[in-house]
C-alpha positions in Angstrom: 4.7 -10.4 4.9 0.8 -9.7 3.9 1.6 -7.4 0.5 4.5 -9.2 -0.8 2.3 -12.6 -0.3 -0.9 -11.4 -0.9 -0.1 -9.0 -4.0 2.8 -11.6 -5.3 0.2 -14.1 -5.3 -0.7 -11.7 -8.3 -4.1 -11.0 -6.1 -4.7 -7.1 -5.0 -6.3 -7.5 -2.4 -8.2 -4.6 0.4 -7.3 -3.9 3.6 -9.5 -5.4 6.6 -12.1 -3.1 7.8 -11.5 -1.6 11.0 -12.5 -2.5 14.7 -15.9 -1.3 16.3 -12.8 0.3 18.6 -11.9 2.1 16.0 -8.3 0.5 15.4 -6.3 1.4 12.2 -4.2 -1.7 11.4 -2.9 -3.3 9.0 -3.7 -7.2 7.7 -1.3 -9.6 8.7 1.3 -12.2 6.6 3.4 -14.5 6.6 6.5 -13.6 9.5 10.1 -15.4 9.2 13.7 -13.5 11.1 14.7 -11.8 7.9 17.6 -9.2 7.0 18.3 -7.0 3.9 19.3 -3.2 3.2 16.4 -0.9 1.5 18.3 -1.8 -2.9 16.7 1.6 -3.7 19.2 4.8 -3.2 16.8 7.4 -2.8 13.0 8.0 -4.1 12.4 8.7 -7.5 9.1 9.4 -7.4 8.0 12.5 -9.4 6.3 15.5 -8.3 2.4 15.0 -9.5 -0.4 17.6 -10.7 -3.9 17.5 -9.0 -6.9 19.2 -9.7 -8.1 21.4 -6.5 -11.7 20.7 -7.4 -10.4 16.2 -6.2 -7.7 17.2 -3.3 -10.4 19.2 -1.7 -12.9 16.1 -1.4 -10.6 13.7 -0.8 -9.3 15.8 1.7 -12.1 16.0 3.5 -13.3 12.3 2.7 -10.2 11.2 4.1 -9.8 13.9 7.1 -13.7 12.9 8.5 -14.0 9.4 8.4 -12.6 5.6 9.6 -12.1 3.2 7.4 -15.5 1.3 9.0 -17.0 4.3 7.6 -18.0 5.8 11.4 -17.6 9.6 10.4 -15.1 11.7 12.9 -16.6 15.0 14.1 -13.5 17.3 14.0 -10.3 17.7 12.9 -7.6 16.3 14.5 -3.7 17.1 14.2 -0.4 17.6 15.9 -0.2 21.0 16.7 3.7 22.7 17.3 6.6 20.4 15.9 6.1 16.4 16.3 8.9 13.9 18.2 8.8 11.0 17.3 11.3 8.1 19.2 11.5 4.6 18.8 11.5 1.6 21.4 12.2 -2.6 21.1 14.8 -4.1 18.5 15.6 -1.5 15.8 17.1 -3.2 13.0 20.0 -0.9 11.2 17.6 -1.5 7.4 14.3 0.3 9.8 16.5 3.3 10.9 18.1 4.0 7.5 14.2 3.7 6.0 13.3 5.9 9.2 15.0 8.5 8.7 14.5 8.3 4.9 10.9 8.9 5.7 11.1 11.6 8.0 13.4 13.7 5.6 10.3 13.4 2.7 7.7 14.9 5.3 10.1 17.2 5.8 10.7 18.6 2.0 7.8 17.0 0.6 5.1 17.2 2.9 6.6 20.5 5.1 6.2 18.8 8.7 8.3 20.3 11.6 9.3 16.5 12.4 12.7 15.0 15.1 13.8 12.3 16.2 14.2 12.0 20.0 14.9 9.8 22.9 12.5 11.6 25.2 9.7 9.0 26.7 7.0 12.2 26.2 7.7 12.0 22.3 4.2 12.6 20.0 4.5 9.5 18.3 6.5 6.3 20.0 6.9 3.7 17.5 7.6 0.3 19.2 8.6 -2.6 17.3 7.7 -6.4 18.8 7.2 -9.8 17.2 4.1 -10.2 15.0 2.8 -12.8 17.4 3.2 -9.9 20.3 1.1 -7.9 17.8 -1.5 -10.7 16.9 -2.0 -11.8 20.6 -3.7 -9.0 20.7 -5.6 -8.1 17.3 -5.2 -11.4 15.3 -5.7 -10.5 12.0 -3.0 -7.1 12.0 0.0 -6.8 11.3 0.7 -3.6 13.0 -2.0 -1.0 13.9 -1.4 2.7 15.2 -3.4 4.0 18.3 -4.5 6.9 19.9 -2.6 8.2 23.4 -0.5 5.1 24.2 2.7 4.8 23.5 3.2 0.4 24.5 1.5 -2.6 23.4 1.1 -3.2 26.9 -0.8 0.4 28.1 -3.1 -0.5 24.8 -4.4 -3.6 25.9 -4.8 -1.3 29.4 -6.6 1.4 27.2 -8.3 -0.5 24.2 -12.4 -0.5 23.7 -11.9 2.9 26.1 -12.5 6.3 24.8 -9.1 6.6 25.2 -8.2 4.6 22.4 -11.2 6.1 20.7 -9.6 7.5 17.1 -13.6 9.5 17.0 -13.6 11.0 20.4 -10.3 12.5 19.9 -10.0 16.7 19.6 -5.9 17.1 19.5 -3.2 14.3 18.9 -0.7 14.4 21.6 0.7 11.2 21.5 -0.1 8.2 19.6 1.7 4.6 19.2 2.5 2.6 16.1 3.2 -0.7 16.8 5.3 -2.9 13.7 6.6 -5.9 13.3 10.6 -6.2 13.7 10.6 -10.3 12.6 9.2 -10.2 9.0 10.7 -8.6 6.0 12.3 -5.8 5.9 10.1 -4.1 2.7 6.4 -5.0 5.1 8.4 -3.5 8.3 9.1 -0.5 6.1 5.3 -1.2 4.2 4.1 -0.8 7.5 6.1 2.1 8.5 5.0 4.2 6.1 1.1 3.5 5.8 0.7 4.0 9.8 3.1 6.6 10.4 0.9 8.3 8.1 -1.9 7.5 9.6 -1.1 8.8 12.8 -0.2 12.2 10.9 -3.1 12.9 9.2 -6.1 10.3 7.6 -7.4 7.5 9.3 -9.7 6.8 6.4 -8.5 4.2 3.0 -10.8 5.4 -0.2 -10.6 2.7 -3.0 -11.2 5.5 -5.7 -7.7 6.9 -5.3 -5.6 5.1 -8.1 -2.2 6.5 -6.3 -2.0 6.8 -2.2 -1.9 4.5 0.5 -4.8 5.1 1.9 -6.1 3.3 -0.6 -7.8 -0.3 0.1 -6.4 -2.0 -2.8 -2.9 -2.3 -1.4 -0.8 -1.8 -4.7 1.9 1.1 -3.2 4.4 0.1 -0.4 5.9 4.0 0.0 4.0 7.6 0.7 3.3 9.2 -3.0 3.4 12.2 -4.0 -0.2 12.6 -3.7 0.2 11.2 -0.1 2.1 14.1 0.9 0.5 16.7 -0.5 -3.1 15.7 1.6 0.1 15.4 4.5 0.9 19.5 4.3 -2.4 20.1 3.6 -3.5 18.4 7.4 -0.8 20.7 8.5 -1.5 24.3 7.3 -1.9 26.6 9.4 -5.4 27.9 7.9 -6.7 24.3 9.9 -6.0 23.0 13.6 -7.0 20.7 15.3 -11.4 20.8 17.1 -12.7 22.0 13.5 -15.4 20.8 12.4 -16.1 19.4 8.8 -17.8 22.5 7.9 -15.0 24.9 9.0 -12.0 22.9 7.3 -14.2 23.0 4.1 -14.2 27.2 4.7 -10.8 26.9 4.4 -9.5 24.4 1.9 -10.1 26.4 -0.8 -7.7 28.9 0.3 -5.3 26.2 1.5 -5.5 24.6 -1.9 -5.2 27.5 -4.4 -1.1 28.9 -2.1 -0.2 24.7 -1.6 -1.1 23.9 -5.2 -1.4 27.3 -7.4 -1.7 24.9 -10.9 -4.1 23.2 -9.5 -7.1 25.7 -9.4 -7.2 25.3 -13.6 -6.9 21.3 -13.8 -10.4 19.9 -14.5 -11.4 17.3 -11.7 -11.6 13.6 -12.6 -14.7 12.7 -9.4 -14.1 9.1 -9.8 -17.8 7.9 -8.4 -18.1 6.8 -5.1 -17.4 2.8 -4.2 -20.1 0.9 -3.5 -20.3 -1.3 0.1 -21.7 -3.9 -2.6 -18.5 -4.2 -4.6 -15.9 -3.6 -1.5 -17.7 -6.5 0.4 -17.5 -8.8 -3.2 -13.7 -8.1 -3.1 -12.9 -8.5 0.0 -14.8 -12.4 -0.7 -12.0 -12.5 -3.0 -8.9 -11.7 -1.2 -10.1 -13.4 1.9 -8.2 -16.6 2.7 -10.8 -18.6 4.0 -13.0 -18.1 0.6 -13.0 -21.6 -1.7 -11.6 -21.6 -5.0 -15.7 -21.4 -6.4 -17.0 -19.0 -4.3 -13.9 -16.3 -5.2 -14.9 -17.1 -9.1 -18.6 -15.8 -8.0 -17.5 -12.7 -6.0 -15.0 -12.0 -8.7 -17.4 -12.4 -11.6 -20.1 -9.9 -9.1 -17.5 -7.4 -8.4 -16.6 -7.3 -12.5 -20.5 -6.9 -13.4 -21.6 -4.1 -10.2 -17.8 -2.0 -11.8 -19.4 -2.4 -15.1 -22.9 -1.3 -13.9 -21.8 1.6 -12.3 -19.5 3.0 -15.8 -16.6 2.6 -14.1 -13.6 3.7 -16.0 -10.7 4.1 -13.9 -8.1 1.1 -11.8 -11.1 -0.2 -10.1 -12.6 -1.5 -13.1 -8.9 -3.1 -14.1 -8.7 -4.5 -10.5 -12.2 -6.2 -11.7 -10.5 -7.7 -14.5 -7.7 -8.8 -12.9 -9.1 -10.3 -9.8 -11.7 -12.0 -12.6 -9.2 -13.6 -15.1 -7.2 -14.6 -11.3 -10.1 -16.8 -10.6 -10.4 -17.6 -14.6 -6.8 -19.4 -14.5 -6.6 -22.2 -13.4 -8.9 -24.0 -15.5 -9.5 -20.8 -18.1 -5.6 -19.8 -18.9 -6.4 -18.8 -22.5 -9.7 -16.8 -21.8 -8.0 -15.5 -18.3 -4.9 -14.4 -20.3 -7.2 -12.0 -22.2 -8.9 -10.8 -19.6 -5.3 -9.6 -17.9 -5.2 -8.0 -21.3 -8.2 -6.3 -20.6 -7.2 -5.1 -17.3 -3.7 -3.9 -18.8 -6.0 -1.5 -21.8 -7.6 0.1 -18.7 -4.6 0.9 -16.7 -2.6 1.9 -19.6 -5.2 4.9 -20.1 -4.0 5.9 -16.5 -0.7 7.2 -15.9 -1.5 6.8 -11.8 -2.2 3.6 -12.7 1.1 2.1 -13.4 2.3 0.3 -10.7 -1.0 -1.7 -11.1 -0.1 -2.2 -14.2 2.9 -3.6 -13.2 0.9 -6.7 -11.4 -0.9 -7.6 -14.7 2.5 -7.1 -16.3 3.7 -10.2 -13.9 0.3 -12.6 -14.7 1.1 -11.9 -18.6 4.5 -12.6 -18.3 4.0 -15.9 -16.2 1.3 -16.6 -18.7 4.5 -16.7 -21.7 7.0 -17.9 -19.6 4.7 -20.8 -19.3 4.2 -21.0 -23.0 8.7 -21.1 -23.5 7.3 -17.6 -25.6 10.6 -15.5 -24.5 10.1 -12.1 -26.3 6.3 -12.0 -25.4 7.6 -12.0 -21.6 10.7 -9.5 -22.2 8.2 -7.3 -23.8 5.8 -6.7 -20.6 8.7 -7.4 -18.4 11.2 -4.6 -19.3 8.5 -2.0 -18.6 7.2 -3.6 -15.4 10.4 -3.8 -14.1 11.4 0.0 -14.2 8.1 1.1 -12.5 8.6 -1.3 -9.6 11.4 0.2 -9.0 10.2 3.7 -8.9 7.8 2.6 -6.3 9.9 0.9 -4.5 9.0 -2.2 -4.1 11.6 -4.9 -3.6 9.1 -7.7 -3.4 7.6 -7.1 -7.0 11.0 -6.2 -8.8 12.4 -9.8 -7.8 9.3 -11.7 -9.0 10.0 -10.0 -12.4 13.7 -9.6 -12.2 13.2 -13.7 -11.7 10.8 -14.0 -14.6 12.9 -12.0 -16.7 15.6 -14.6 -15.6 13.7 -17.8 -17.4 12.1 -15.5 -20.6 16.2 -15.1 -21.2 16.6 -19.0 -20.7 14.2 -19.6 -23.2 15.4 -17.3 -26.4 19.2 -19.3 -25.3 20.6 -16.2 -23.2 22.2 -18.4 -20.4 24.7 -15.9 -19.2 22.2 -13.2 -19.3 20.2 -15.0 -17.1 22.7 -15.7 -14.3 24.0 -12.2 -14.6 20.2 -11.0 -14.1 19.3 -13.9 -11.0 22.0 -13.0 -9.4 21.3 -8.8 -9.5 17.9 -9.9 -8.6 18.9 -11.0 -5.1 20.0 -7.3 -3.6 16.1 -7.4 -3.9 14.7 -10.3 -2.8 17.2 -10.0 0.1 14.5 -6.2 1.2 11.3 -7.8 -0.4 11.5 -11.5 1.2 14.6 -11.3 3.9 14.7 -15.0 4.6 16.3 -17.5 2.5 13.8 -20.3 2.2 11.6 -17.6 1.2 13.4 -16.6 -2.2 14.5 -20.0 -2.7 10.3 -21.0 -2.6 9.8 -18.6 -5.2 12.5 -19.2 -7.4 11.2 -22.5 -7.5 7.5 -21.3 -8.5 9.1 -19.3 -11.4 11.6 -21.9 -12.4 8.7 -24.8 -13.0 6.7 -22.3 -15.1 10.1 -22.8 -17.6 8.5 -25.6 -20.5 12.3 -26.3 -21.7 12.6 -27.0 -17.7 
């Protein structure tokens, strides 16, 4: 459960770079058999307004590069209706999540997509154990590859031009490989990210604050920005095989038609992310990095962000990581830096989910000091935001903290009710009872009255 475990250990992490064989994947976490239905009845993300100048730049950077930095010589997508089939042991909760995703792709991205049982489907989702995936790609939780429909076929064709994204001129068949023995939310997160890359962009950009096409891995479901990017990808003015120059020539007309209000919105034009900063952030997030080295890399990343003049979410991420590195030895200094990160995120409405992770840190600090009211003050908006973005694991941890805060205030009955209400989210977010109990024990130990 890469996102759940790493993010809820309060670290905003980055994706691992693609391998030389151009595999688009997600980094693995733990795995344990699980069950649980999606507790969010419907998508609540509201449409956003975007500058067309920003959209043009973002679309081109997303569509003509891989995560590894390899340039793609031509634009590719599926042409015509897109069929999807599922292979392997699919749970009822997975089928429900897939149906919700396909409905959103139809309504929000305007993509003609449907399920099928045919062997020649355009996209084949194969559900296998995480062990099977890691037998081929040891660090991956899930991945996507062109011109294959099974792991066995991928093993035969890997490191050939068949599975090289830069050699493609048209997407005909794509395999999406997901684990079926991890938390339900982790399978869904993999589904959203890998399915989006099967359909469209293969790159991730740190400068995007509200997208799954981002190395920080904060977002767990496709956002309105992502749906707009996919809507542009399947605009009739574009077609597979176009050069970057030709796509650029057509983009202004496409954007004016799809997003007419965006012509009048001034671009924010976030600066590009330096490779040095990304390297330091990777070190901070790596399990192989020592605590001392994490602190050094976090400090270096913060210095680079400040020297670059960033005032966006990347500065907030840098502050958050540095505060994390100080938390054990200097908790009060760390709290001050967490508050600085919060101040950065507050200025960006599109970074409200980032801010929820900082709220988690601050609530952690307040509960440990016995300050229940202060903890509740930061937890209430964070729980709402985490719910809007359908992050059940984050909702769970925030609500467990809320229960401890209520107990600190002597509200025992209310605390018990909050814990009971939390299990619906925890089963989906963490799946296994053992994982849920582990988080509950860790959070309960923060409470000084215990």
